[in-house]
C-alpha positions in Angstrom: 0.0 0.0 0.0 1.0 3.6 -0.4 -0.3 7.1 0.5 1.2 10.4 -0.5 1.2 13.2 2.1 1.2 16.9 1.2 4.7 17.6 2.5 7.8 15.6 3.3 6.9 12.7 5.6 9.2 12.7 8.6 8.0 10.0 10.9 5.1 7.6 11.7 3.6 6.2 14.8 1.0 3.4 14.6 -1.7 2.9 17.2 -4.3 0.3 16.5 -5.5 0.8 12.9 -4.3 4.4 12.7 -1.0 5.7 11.5 0.0 9.2 12.6 2.4 10.7 10.1 4.3 13.9 10.6 4.9 16.1 7.6 7.6 18.7 6.9 6.6 21.8 5.0 7.2 21.9 1.2 7.9 25.5 0.3 8.0 24.7 -3.4 4.5 23.1 -3.3 3.3 25.7 -0.8 2.3 23.1 1.8 2.6 23.6 5.6 3.9 21.1 8.0 1.4 19.0 9.8 0.1 15.8 11.2 -1.9 13.3 9.0 -4.1 10.6 10.6 -4.3 7.6 8.3 -6.6 4.6 8.5 -4.4 1.6 7.8 -7.0 -1.1 8.6 -6.6 -2.2 5.0 -2.9 -1.9 4.4 -3.3 -2.1 0.6 -5.5 1.0 0.7 -4.5 3.5 3.4 -6.9 6.4 3.7 -6.2 9.8 5.2 -9.0 10.5 7.7 -7.8 13.9 8.9 -5.0 16.4 9.0 -3.9 19.4 11.0 -1.3 21.9 10.1 1.5 22.9 12.5 3.3 26.3 12.5 6.5 24.7 11.4 7.6 21.3 10.0 6.3 18.4 12.2 9.2 16.0 13.0 7.8 13.3 15.3 4.7 12.3 17.2 3.8 10.2 20.3 0.2 9.2 20.9 -1.4 8.5 24.3 -5.1 8.5 25.3 -6.3 10.2 22.1 -3.7 13.0 22.4 -1.0 13.4 19.9 2.2 15.1 21.1 3.9 16.6 18.0 7.3 18.2 17.8 7.3 21.1 15.3 10.8 22.4 15.0 10.9 26.1 15.9 7.3 25.9 17.2 8.1 23.5 20.0 5.7 20.8 21.3 2.1 20.8 20.1 -0.7 18.8 21.9 -3.4 17.7 19.6 -6.7 16.1 20.4 -7.2 13.2 17.9 -10.3 11.6 19.5 -12.1 12.5 16.3 -9.6 11.6 13.6 -11.6 13.6 11.0 -11.3 16.8 13.0 -8.0 16.9 15.0 -7.5 20.1 16.9 -4.8 21.6 19.0 -5.5 22.1 22.7 -2.2 23.3 24.0 1.5 23.9 23.2 4.8 25.0 24.6 7.6 26.6 22.7 11.1 25.2 23.3 14.2 27.3 22.9 15.6 25.2 20.0 14.3 23.1 17.2 12.1 20.3 18.6 13.1 17.0 16.9 11.6 14.1 18.8 9.3 13.3 21.7 8.6 10.4 24.1 5.8 10.4 26.6 5.5 8.5 29.9 3.5 8.5 33.1 5.7 9.3 36.1 3.7 9.0 39.4 0.8 11.4 39.1 2.3 13.2 36.1 2.3 12.8 32.4 5.7 13.8 31.1 7.0 14.6 27.6 10.7 14.4 26.9 11.6 16.5 23.9 15.0 16.4 22.0 15.6 20.0 21.2 18.6 19.8 18.9 21.3 22.3 20.2 19.3 23.0 23.4 19.4 19.6 25.1 16.4 17.6 26.2 13.4 19.5 27.7 11.4 17.7 30.3 7.8 18.9 30.2 4.8 18.3 32.4 1.8 17.7 30.1 -0.6 16.4 32.8 -2.8 19.4 31.9 -2.5 19.2 28.1 -3.8 22.7 27.7 -1.0 24.1 29.7 2.3 22.2 29.3 5.0 23.4 31.8 8.7 22.7 31.6 10.0 20.9 34.7 13.7 20.9 33.8 16.2 20.1 31.0 19.3 18.2 30.4 22.4 20.4 30.3 22.9 22.1 26.9 26.1 21.2 25.2 27.3 23.5 22.4 28.9 20.6 20.7 25.8 18.3 20.7 22.9 17.7 18.3 20.2 16.0 20.3 18.0 14.2 17.8 16.1 11.3 19.4 14.6 10.3 22.7 13.0 7.2 24.2 12.0 6.7 27.8 11.5 3.5 29.8 11.0 3.4 33.5 13.5 5.7 35.2 15.9 5.9 32.2 15.9 8.2 29.2 17.8 7.2 26.0 19.0 10.1 23.9 20.8 10.2 20.6 23.4 12.7 19.7 24.3 13.2 16.0 27.3 15.4 16.4 30.1 14.6 13.9 32.7 14.3 16.6 33.3 10.5 16.7 34.1 10.7 20.4 30.7 12.2 21.4 28.1 10.9 18.9 26.0 8.0 20.0 23.3 7.1 22.5 23.4 8.6 26.0 21.5 7.1 29.0 20.1 9.4 31.6 18.6 8.6 35.0 15.4 10.7 35.2 14.1 9.2 38.4 14.3 12.7 39.7 12.7 14.8 37.0 14.2 18.0 38.5 17.8 16.6 38.4 18.4 14.2 35.4 21.9 12.8 35.4 24.1 10.9 32.9 24.7 7.2 33.6 25.9 5.6 30.4 27.0 5.9 26.7 27.2 3.8 23.6 29.0 5.1 20.5 27.2 5.2 17.2 28.0 7.4 14.2 25.6 10.2 13.5 22.9 8.7 15.8 19.6 10.1 14.6 17.0 8.3 16.7 16.3 5.4 19.1 13.5 2.9 19.7 13.3 0.5 22.6 12.1 -3.1 22.6 12.4 -5.5 25.5 16.1 -5.2 26.7 17.5 -3.6 23.5 17.8 -0.1 22.1 17.8 0.3 18.3 19.7 3.4 17.2 
């Protein structure tokens, strides 16, 4: 099956029979960035059920409880209600200081927390318990030599990719985020130009 999106498709997250596709803007075609919601119940004939534009190119999406958390480059993190896939609508957002690249969402105690890779500006740790009013809790230290590109969270650990071209620094970093106010570095695995990470069982795929 195949479905063309208006812009440049950046990423996809599948939940049930729906695929959530982030789109980068296409200036030549005059299309904005956005999130497309695609019915993939028949994989031979995917059908777009809805779409919402984002102020800048959409780069990644995490979906939880009918909310889509979308990173949109210079426009930070957008929170979108997708309970009606035909009419997705934004209910909240928070700008980040850099270019929001990737997002991972987890429940920590009584909080819903989004971890956003913000390119040159580290990883922003954001309380999205109230999706209409996201609030930053803390952030991982900014490193002028780093390009934070991907994030994945599991339990008390955050896995972050750095795509800097310095072979001594690029790879996957492991952070202890048991204290959301004071994340700390605990491990590192080298990988050239690491652009993203996905976790499955006891392995990280970079």
